[in-house]
N, C-alpha and C positions, 0 to 999 in steps of 0.2 A: 915256660915259666915267665913270671913277669919281670920286666927290667927294673933294677934298683931305682932309677931316675923316675920311672912312671909311679912307683910306689911312693917315693918321697915327696913327688909333687902332690899326690893324693892325701898324703897324711897331713902335709901343711895347709892343704884346703880344709881338711876336716878341723884343725885347730884353728884356722882362721874364723870360721863360721861358729865355732863352739858347739859342734855337734855333740850329742850325748849318746845317740842310739844309731845303730847302722843295720839297714836290711840287707841281708845276703839273698838275692832274688835267683831263681831258676825256673824252668818251665817243665812241666811233665808231658806225657805223651797224650794228655787230652788238652793241651793249651792252656791249663791253668798255671798262673804264675804263683809260685809257692815261696816262701819266705822263712829265714831263720835270722832272729835278732840277736846282735851282738854288741857289746859296749864299742863306741867308736873308737875307744882308745886301743882296741885290739886289732884294728886294721891291719897294721905292719906285719904283726905276727900271724894273723889269719892268710895274709898274701904268702907268707913264707912257708907256713906249715898245712895252710887249710883248715876249714872248719868241718868237724865230723858231723854227720847227721845220719838217721836211720833210713836209708833208702827204700827199704823193704815196706815202709809205711806209706809210700808216694805211688800214686796211680801210674801203673806202666812200670815200675820198677820193683815189682814184688816178687823178687826171688831172695830167698833167706840168704843164699851165698853171697849175694850182693848187698846185704844189708849195710855194711860198714863202707859208706863212701864220704867223699870230702868235697866241700866247695872251695873253689880258689877264686877270689875276686878278679874281674877284668877293670884295672883302675880307670881305663878310657871311659867306662860307662858311669862313673860316680856323679850322682846329681842329688840335689835336695829333693825331699817329698813335701811339696808346697802346702798339703792340706793336713799335715801332721806336725805337732811340736811334742817334745818330751822333756819334762822338768825345765821348761824355760829356753831350751836350745832347739836348733832343728833336728829333724830325723833326715838322715840321708840314706840313699839306697844304691846298689850296685848289682849288676848282672854277674853271675858266676859261671866259671867252668866246673864241669863235673869230673871228678877224678876217683879211681879205685884206690884201694889201700896202697897198692904198689906204684901209685903216682901216674898210672896210665889214663888216657882219655877213656871215659866210660862211653860205651856204644849207644847209650840213650841220650847223650848230650846233644840235642838239637843244633846248639849254636856251633858246636865243634864239626857237626855235619856240614853246615853252610860254609864255616870257614874252610874246610877241606875242599868243597866244590869251587869257593873262590880262588884257592890256591891253584887248583887245576885250571881254571880260566887264566889266571895270571902267567902261568907257565906257557900258556898258548899265545901270550901277549894281549890279553883282554881284561878289562874291568867292568864287571857287571853291576849296572846301576838300575834302581827300581824306584817308582813313584806311586804311591797308593791312594786311591779313592776308598775311604772308609766310610760304609754306610750303617746306620744303627738307628734304632727306635728309642723314643723317651716315652714311657708309659706312666700314666696313673694306674694304681691296682684297683680294679673294680672289686665288688663284693665277690668272695670267693676266690680271690687271688688271680682271677683272669686278667690279661693285659686290656687296657683300654687307651686308645690314643688321646694324648692330652690336648690335641689341637686338631682343626679341620682345614689346615693350609695344605698348599700344594707346591709345586716345583718353583723354586726361588721367591717364594711369598716372604715378604717381610713382615714379621709378627712382632708383638710386644708381651708374649706370654712366657711362662716359667721355662718352656723348653728352649726358647731363643736364648734366654738370659743363662740357662745352664750350658748351652752349647758355646756363647761368647766366653764364659767363664773357663770352660774346657780348653778353648783355644789360648786364652791368657797363661792357663796352667802348663799347656804343652810348650808354650814359648819359654816358660821359666825352667822346664825340663831340658831346654836346650834342643827342642824338636822343631824344624822348620815347617811352618804351615803356609801353603800356598793361597788357600782359601777355605770358606765353609759357607753353607747354605741349606735351606730347607730342601727336602727331597719330594718325590711324587706323592707318597702316602701320608695321610695325616699322622703326625708325630714322628715322621722319619727325617733325618738329618744326615748330612755328609760333610766329612772334613777331608780336604785334600792335602796330603803331604809332599812336600818338595822331593824331587828326585835326588836320590844319594846312593851311596854304596849299599849292597844288599843286606849286609849285616847289621849296620846302623838302620835301615829302613825296617827290618825284621824286629829290631828291639824297639823301635818306635811305635809299631803297631801294638805290640804288647803293653806298652807303656800307656798308649791312648785308651786301651780297653780298661785298664785299671783306673786311669784318672777319670774316665767318662762315668764309670759306676760311683766314684767318690763325688764328683761335681753334680751328678743327677741326684743323689741323696740329699745334698744340701738344699735342693729346691723341691723336695718332697716327691721325686720322681725315680723311675728305675729305667737304667740304660739296658738295652738288650741288643746282643749281637747275633742273635738267633737268625739263620738266614731266611725263614718264612715265618714269621710269628702269626700273621693274619692271613686267612684265605681271601683270595679275590682282590688283593692289592699287590703292589710290588714287594719283592723281597728285599734283603740287604746283602750286597755284594761287597767284594774287595778288588775292584778292577785294578789291575797292576800293570803300569806301563814301565816296559823294559828297554834298556839300551845297552849295547856293548860299546865301550870306548877303547880306543888304543891305549894301553897301559902306559906307554912312554911319554905320551904327550896329551893325552884325554880327548883325542879326535873322535867325533862320532862315526863309527863304522857302519851303520845302518842306512846312511843316506847316499843317494846316487842320483844328480841333478839330471842326468840323462835317461834315466829309467821312466817308463810311463807312470808308475806309482812310486817313483822317487825311493825305491828299494834297492839296495846294493845286492851283488850276489850273495855276500855273507848274510845279510838280513832274510833273503829268501830262503837259504838253506836253514837258518834259525827257526823261522816260521814252520818250515816244513818238518823239521824235528819235533817241535811242539804238537803240530797236528797228528804225526805218526805216533806219538806217545800219550796223546789226549786221554785215552780210556785210563791209563795208570795214574796220570797226572790228577785225574779227578778224586782219587781216593784221598790224596793230601791236600788238595786245594778245596774240596768240598767234603769235609771228613766226617759228617754226621748224618744221621737218618734224615733230618729236616732239610738238609741241603737240596735234596733231590725234589723237594716240593717247591723250591725255587727255580731250579733249572728245568723249566717248562716253557712251551711256547705261548707267546702273547704278552709277556711283561719285560721285554728287553734284556731277557736273560738266555743265554744259549743253551739249545738242547742239541744242535748238530755241530759236526766237527768241521767248520767252514772258517774262511777269512774274507775280509772285505775292507773297503774304506768307509763307507756310509751305513752299512747295515749293522744295527746294534744288536741283532739276534745272532750275530755271528760270534763263534768262539773267539776268535783273534780279529781286532779291528787295527788298523794302520791309520791313525789320523793323518789327514792332509797336511803337509808342510810345503812351503814355497822354498825355492833355493835360497832365499835369504834366511830361512829359518832351518836351514840344514842340521844345525847342531841340536835342534829339538826333535829329530827324527826318532821315532820309537815305536813299539810293538805292544798292543794292549791285550793282555789275556784277561777274559771276562768271566771265566767260570770259578775263580776263587771266592770265598766269602770269609767273613771275618770270624768264623768258629775255627778257622784253621790255625795250625801251629806255623807262622809264617816262615820261620827258618826252614822248617821241612819242606813246604811249599815252594820257596824260592830255590832250594837246593835241586828239587826234582824239576822245576821249570828249566834252570840253567842247564842240569844235565841233559834234558831233552833237546834244548837248542844247540847245545855243542855236539850231541850226537849227529844232529841234521848237518852241521857244519863240517864235522870230520867226514861224514859218509857222502857229503854233497848231495843231500836228498833234493830231488826237484819239487818245485812249488806248484801245486795245481791252481787253476784259474780261481778267482775270487767269485763269490756268490753274493752280489749287491742285493738281490731280490731277499725278502724274507723267506728263510729256509721252510717254515711250517706251512707256507703257502703252496708248496710242490707237492703232487701226488708222489707216492712211494716209487713208482717207475720212473718218473722224471728226476727224483733225486739220486737214484741209482745210476742213471745215465750221466749225472754230473759228479760221479764218485763222492757222493755226500753220505759220510757215516754218522751214526747217532753217538752221543754221550751216554754212558751208563745211565739206566733208568733207576738205579737204586744204588745205596751204599754196598750192598751185597755184590752187585755186578762190578762196581768200582774196585772193591778189594780184590776179587778174582782177578781183574785185568792188572792190578798192582804186582801180585806175587807171581804173575807170569811174564813180567816185563822185566828182563834182564839188566837193562840199562838203568832204569830206576831203581831196582833193587840194589845194584852195585853202588849207586850213587849215595843212597841213604843207608846202606849197610845192611846185610842180610838178617843180622839178629835184630837190629831195630824194626825191620819190615815185619819180622816174624811175630814181635810182640804187639806191634801196631796192628797187624791183621788179626791176631787173636782177640785182641780187645774190641775191635770193630765187628768181628763175627759175634761176639757175645751181645754187642749193642744192638745188632740186626736180630738176633734171636729173641732177645727181650722185647723189642719193638713187635716182632711177628707175633709174639704170643699175647700181646696186650690188645684188649678189646676197647676200640675208640668209642668216643662219642657218636661219630658219624655211623658206625656199624649199629649202635643201639638205635639210633633214629631211623636207620634204614630197614632193619631186620626185625627188631624186637617186636 
């Protein structure tokens, strides 16, 4: 439950800004941010008693026996919605916990799942921090509703078009939402952009990714564009990832536990075990870090996206990259996982990633040698001799790996995994039965 002082401080802030309306936000099992609106004057009451909503109408929660659920605000996440005003006053928003009528944590609450894994890490003396590189496209809509890149720029190009103005406005909006932004720039493909979020605690980082997606769509619309976080919206060009930089800090003093100045790769034994754990569980991780059919059209060779389960310093086709740091930069030591995309539910993705890394630490899994060459340049026999495995080739394969991985299932909860897998199998079946334009062009 919420602390009275936290609720009182939030109520005081609502009164100070003259808020009229409050958005109670939560995320479903498809990564959509849902919202129930209440008068801001009800905030204290909702914090104490919760706000009822019909969970059976929400994707992923559709069991009649669980239709009555309650939203309980997390006061620490209260911010304004910069692009909305109601009756002359600002609109505020807050992320919520999901509770059953008995007041228990709902098994489908992704934020609660991550909070549980972070508590597990804290019990071991660790704080899990992540920083995200969020890639996305800004499209004009061509005739027929098909996406069309709104520019022909490339990596780091400085343009003066609507896309750049929308990205700049998005950065300003994120700062107003209290989200720290390290940098932003144009990406490789036309119309593709990236915003890099500062490293922070995993729960705040996951919330920030969700807010960025919502804000990006709002800001793009004001410039006549549409923001898309689809992993591979266009064939023949780079897809959009959510490269995630991870660090374990010592909970007592914030010391970086991944750095070792004496090691050849500046990796501590703890970091090596953490990486080994994520490599071990990579097939299952794929289901929650790359959770849609389209994700696996991004995870192919040739576009700096991983297709093989490898790690390296410089190889950007590796699943895990360890950025080079000098002894003077030891506090920045980190491990970058490159398979996530922004279609994921970041809370579930970070939960699974942390669970995999902790499993490697607890079992002291050995780390295989790095593969600095491009993995797709190896023939199959050479790759087998280097103990290189492949990521799943499809959502179907990834879901099969997820349900058979006891460590990840235990971390996310068996009931949540059951529902998630059921929804994703249906998604795959619908895709498999769909006749695509490619098939018509090739076979008709």
